C-alpha positions in Angstrom: 81.1 103.3 54.5 82.4 105.4 51.7 85.9 104.6 50.4 87.8 106.7 47.8 91.2 105.6 46.5 93.9 107.4 44.6 97.1 105.8 43.4 99.9 108.4 43.5 102.9 108.6 41.2 105.2 106.7 43.6 102.7 103.8 43.8 101.5 104.7 47.2 97.7 104.2 47.6 96.0 107.2 49.3 92.6 106.1 50.8 89.9 108.3 52.2 87.5 106.3 54.4 84.4 107.9 55.8 81.2 106.6 57.5 78.1 107.0 55.4 76.2 110.1 56.5 73.1 111.9 55.5 72.9 115.6 54.9 75.8 117.4 56.6 79.2 116.0 55.7 81.4 118.1 58.0 82.1 118.2 61.6 79.7 121.1 62.0 76.2 120.7 63.2 73.1 121.2 60.9 73.4 125.0 61.2 77.1 125.0 60.2 78.3 125.7 63.7 81.6 123.8 64.1 81.6 124.7 67.9 78.3 122.9 68.5 80.0 119.7 69.4 82.0 121.4 72.1 78.7 122.8 73.5 77.3 119.3 73.6 80.3 118.0 75.6 81.6 115.9 72.7 85.2 114.9 72.5 86.9 115.2 69.1 90.3 113.5 68.7 92.9 113.8 65.9 94.6 110.4 65.7 97.8 109.3 64.0 99.0 105.8 63.1 102.4 104.9 61.7 103.5 101.6 63.3 104.3 99.7 60.1 103.8 100.6 56.5 100.6 102.7 56.5 100.7 106.4 57.2 97.3 107.3 58.6 95.4 110.1 60.2 91.8 110.4 61.3 89.3 112.6 63.2 87.1 110.7 65.6 84.3 112.0 67.7 83.2 110.3 71.0 85.1 107.2 70.2 82.7 105.8 67.6 81.9 108.5 65.0 84.5 108.7 62.3 84.6 112.2 60.7 87.5 111.3 58.5 90.0 108.5 58.1 93.0 108.9 55.7 95.4 106.0 54.9 98.4 106.2 52.7 99.4 102.6 52.0 103.0 101.7 51.0 102.1 98.1 50.0 103.3 98.6 46.4 106.7 99.8 47.5 107.4 96.8 49.7 105.9 94.1 47.5 109.1 94.2 45.4 111.1 93.1 48.5 108.7 90.4 49.6 108.0 92.2 52.9 108.2 95.5 54.7 111.6 97.2 54.6 111.7 99.3 57.8 114.0 102.0 56.5 111.8 102.6 53.4 108.7 102.6 55.5 110.1 105.3 57.9 111.2 107.6 55.0 107.8 107.3 53.3 106.1 108.1 56.6 108.1 111.3 56.8 107.0 112.3 53.3 103.3 111.5 53.9 102.5 112.3 57.5 101.8 116.0 57.1 99.6 115.5 54.1 97.6 112.8 55.8 96.9 115.1 58.9 95.9 118.0 56.7 93.6 115.8 54.6 92.0 114.3 57.7 91.2 117.7 59.1 89.9 118.9 55.7 87.6 115.9 55.2 86.2 116.4 58.7 85.6 120.1 58.0 87.6 121.1 61.1 90.8 122.9 62.1 93.2 122.1 64.9 91.3 124.6 67.0 88.3 122.3 67.0 90.3 119.3 68.2 90.2 118.4 71.9 93.2 116.0 72.0 95.9 114.4 69.8 96.3 110.7 69.9 99.1 108.5 68.4 100.2 104.9 68.3 103.4 104.7 70.4 103.9 100.9 70.3 104.3 98.1 69.4 105.7 98.3 65.9 108.8 99.3 63.9 110.7 101.8 66.0 111.6 104.1 63.1 108.0 104.1 61.8 106.6 104.7 65.2 108.9 107.6 65.8 107.6 109.5 62.8 104.0 109.4 64.1 105.0 110.1 67.7 107.1 113.1 66.6 104.2 114.5 64.6 101.7 114.1 67.4 104.0 115.7 70.0 104.7 118.6 67.7 101.0 119.2 67.1 100.3 118.9 70.8 103.1 121.3 71.7 102.1 123.9 69.1 98.4 123.8 70.0 98.5 123.2 73.7 96.2 120.2 73.2 96.5 117.1 75.4 98.5 114.1 74.1 97.3 110.5 74.4 99.4 107.5 73.6 97.7 104.4 72.3 98.7 100.8 72.1 98.4 99.5 68.5 96.6 96.3 69.4 94.1 98.2 71.6 93.4 100.2 68.5 92.6 97.1 66.5 90.3 95.9 69.3 88.6 99.3 69.4 87.9 99.2 65.6 84.9 97.1 66.6 83.3 100.0 68.4 83.2 102.1 65.2 80.6 100.1 63.3 79.0 98.2 66.3 77.7 101.2 68.3 76.0 98.8 70.8 79.1 96.8 71.6 80.5 97.4 75.1 82.8 95.4 77.4 83.1 92.8 78.6 83.7 90.5 75.7 86.3 88.1 74.2 88.4 89.4 71.3 90.6 87.4 68.9 93.4 89.6 67.6 95.2 88.2 64.6 97.6 90.1 62.5 101.1 89.9 60.9 102.8 90.3 64.3 100.2 89.2 66.8 97.9 86.3 67.7 96.2 87.1 71.0 93.0 85.8 72.6 92.0 88.6 75.0 89.2 89.2 77.5 88.2 92.8 77.2 87.1 93.4 80.8 86.5 97.1 80.4 87.7 100.0 78.2 91.5 99.9 78.4 91.5 96.8 80.7 92.6 93.5 79.1 93.5 90.0 80.2 95.5 87.9 77.7 94.3 84.3 78.0 96.1 83.0 74.9 98.9 84.1 72.5 101.2 82.6 69.9 104.3 80.6 71.0 106.1 81.3 67.7 104.8 82.7 64.4 101.8 84.9 64.4 98.9 83.9 62.2 99.6 86.7 59.6 103.3 85.8 59.6 102.5 82.2 58.8 100.3 83.4 55.9 103.1 85.5 54.5 105.7 82.7 54.8 103.5 80.0 53.3 102.4 82.3 50.5 106.0 83.0 49.6 106.8 79.2 49.7 104.1 78.3 47.3 104.9 81.1 44.9 102.1 83.5 45.6 104.3 86.3 46.9 103.6 89.3 49.2 101.2 90.2 50.9 100.4 86.6 51.8 97.1 87.0 53.6 95.0 88.4 50.7 96.7 86.2 48.2 96.1 82.9 50.1 92.5 84.0 50.8 91.9 84.5 47.1 93.7 81.3 45.9 92.0 79.2 48.6 88.6 79.9 47.0 89.6 77.8 44.0 91.2 75.0 46.0 90.2 71.9 47.9 90.6 72.4 51.7 90.6 68.6 52.2 93.5 68.0 49.7 96.1 67.9 52.5 95.8 67.2 56.2 98.0 69.7 58.0 98.6 69.6 61.8 96.8 71.8 64.3 99.0 72.3 67.3 97.6 71.9 70.8 99.6 73.1 73.9 98.6 71.0 76.9 99.7 73.4 79.6 98.2 76.5 77.8 95.1 75.4 76.0 94.4 78.9 74.5 97.9 79.5 73.2 98.7 79.2 69.5 101.6 77.7 67.5 101.8 77.9 63.8 105.5 77.0 63.2 104.7 73.3 62.9 102.0 74.0 60.4 104.3 76.1 58.4 107.0 73.4 58.5 104.4 70.8 57.3 103.6 72.9 54.3 107.3 73.3 53.4 107.8 69.5 53.8 104.9 68.8 51.3 106.5 71.3 48.9 110.0 69.8 49.2 108.7 66.3 48.9 106.8 67.1 45.7 109.9 68.7 44.2 112.0 65.7 45.0 109.5 63.4 43.3 109.0 65.7 40.3 105.3 66.3 41.2 103.4 69.5 40.7 101.4 70.8 43.6 98.2 72.9 43.2 98.8 76.3 44.8 95.0 76.6 45.4 94.8 73.2 47.2 97.8 74.0 49.4 96.4 77.4 50.2 93.0 76.1 51.0 94.2 73.3 53.2 96.6 75.6 55.1 94.0 78.2 55.5 91.5 75.6 56.8 94.0 74.5 59.5 94.6 78.1 60.7 90.9 79.0 60.7 89.9 75.9 62.6 92.5 76.6 65.4 91.6 80.2 65.7 87.9 79.6 65.7 88.1 76.6 68.1 90.1 78.5 70.7 87.9 81.6 70.6 84.6 79.7 70.9 85.9 77.5 73.7 87.1 80.6 75.6 83.7 82.3 75.3 82.0 79.2 76.7 84.4 78.4 79.5 84.8 82.1 80.6 81.0 82.7 80.3 80.9 85.4 77.6 78.3 85.7 74.9 80.1 88.3 72.8 83.0 87.6 70.5 84.9 90.1 68.4 87.8 89.7 66.0 90.4 92.3 65.1 93.7 92.7 63.1 94.7 92.3 59.5 93.9 88.5 59.4 90.4 89.3 60.7 89.6 90.4 57.1 90.1 86.8 55.9 86.8 85.6 54.4 87.1 82.0 55.5 87.7 83.1 59.1 84.8 85.5 59.1 82.5 82.9 57.7 83.6 80.2 60.1 83.3 82.5 63.1 79.9 83.6 62.1 78.7 80.0 61.7 80.2 78.8 65.0 79.0 81.8 67.0 75.4 81.3 65.7 75.5 77.6 66.7 76.7 78.5 70.2 74.4 81.5 70.8 77.3 84.0 70.8 77.0 87.4 69.3 79.7 88.0 66.7 81.3 91.3 65.9 83.8 92.2 63.2 85.0 95.4 61.6 84.8 96.0 57.9 87.9 94.6 56.1 89.3 98.1 55.6 89.1 98.8 59.4 91.0 95.5 60.0 94.1 96.9 58.4 96.2 99.6 60.2 94.3 102.8 60.3 94.0 105.9 62.5 90.2 105.7 63.2 90.8 102.7 65.4 93.5 104.7 67.3 91.0 107.6 67.8 88.4 105.1 69.1 90.8 103.7 71.7 92.2 107.1 72.6 88.7 108.4 73.5 88.3 106.0 76.4 91.8 106.7 77.7 91.1 110.5 77.4 87.9 110.1 79.4 89.8 108.3 82.1 92.2 111.2 82.4 95.2 109.6 80.7 97.6 112.3 79.5 101.1 111.8 78.1 104.0 114.3 78.4 106.2 115.5 75.6 108.8 113.1 76.7 106.7 110.2 75.4 108.8 107.9 73.3 108.1 105.0 70.8 108.1 101.6 72.5 108.5 98.9 69.8 107.8 96.0 72.1 105.0 97.6 74.2 103.1 94.8 75.9 99.3 94.4 76.0 97.5 93.8 79.2 99.9 95.5 81.6 98.2 98.6 82.9 101.5 100.2 83.8 102.6 100.3 80.2 99.8 102.8 79.4 101.7 105.4 81.4 105.1 104.8 79.9 106.5 108.2 79.2 103.3 109.9 80.3 101.3 111.2 83.2 97.8 110.8 84.5 
C-alpha cells in the first residue's frame, strides 16, 4: 500500500493512500478506456467520511479495490486542546471536503460521470461533522443524478477488512475497538450484524486517552501509550480486568481507569515518582487481555473460525500481536486491516456501501445525520432513505 503525506500550512495532514498496483495506475483499463469497468458490470463508488476529525474521500470499485483514498487529518489542530473540539472539526471539514473529493477523483483517474453511486457516513459521530459530509454527498448525488447510499460508520470499520483480505467473507466474529466504541460483533452476512458484547461505560479508545492524559503523555492517547509501553514493564502493576456475570462478552474499562488514577494519586501523596512506561505497559496489558479473551471465547463458543479486528485501537501493536498469537493457538484465522485503514477513512465506507448498493439500498435527499445511529438494527439502515 502506497502512502504519501503532505503537511499543509495550517498543520492539517493530507494523506493519499492507494493500493499497490502494477502497470496502469488509473481507473481505466489497460487500453485507457475509463468506461471498460462499466462494460464489465463493475460498481464504482465515490465515498465520503467526516464523522469526527478526519475529512476523507475515496473511490472504491466492487467493494474491495481502492482506486484512491484521501484523508485530511486534523490531529495537529486538536492536540492543543487535549481532544477533538467539535466546532473546530466541523469548520475544518467545510474547508477541506471539496478538495478531498476532487483529489480522490483525480487520483482514481475518473470523473463524476464514471461514478455509479455516492456513499457517505451518516452516523454515528459528531453531528456537526457528519452534516458536512452528508451535505456534500447529497449535493453531488442531486447534481449528477447518481444514487445515494448512507453508511454506518462502524460497518465501515468492519468492512475495512475486506479491502486487504480479498478472501474474507461472512460469517465471522469482529472486535470493533475505537475511541467511541467497543463492540464484539457476529458478522452474519454483508450488512447483517449481531452484537454479542459491548462496553458498559468507557470505550477502549476513550480509556486510552484518559489514562494517557493522567500520566502526562497527552493526546492522542492510543499511539502514545502504545509507544511508551514498549519501554515499560507490563508486570509492574496489577490492574483489574472487569468481568460482568450476566453479560460475559460485555466490556467495562471505568474500573481499570480508576485503578490507574488511584496509583497515580497514591504515588503523589507519598512523594514517589512513577514510571510512565511501566504504567502504560501495565494498563495496556490489562486492556489487551480483556479484548483478546472475550474475542477468542466468542469464536469458540459461537463456532466461528474467523476473527477480525477493526477501529482505531485495532492498530495497537500489542493487541495485534496478542490476537495473532491466540488465534494461531486456537486454529482461528485472524484478519486485520493495515494501521492506516484502522483510522477513519473513506475507503472503508466505499467498501461497506458496495454491499448495500448491491442489495438495492438507496437513500433519498432527505437523509439526515444521525449522531447516535445504532449498529445491528436493520431498520436503522433505512433511516431517511428508501429501498
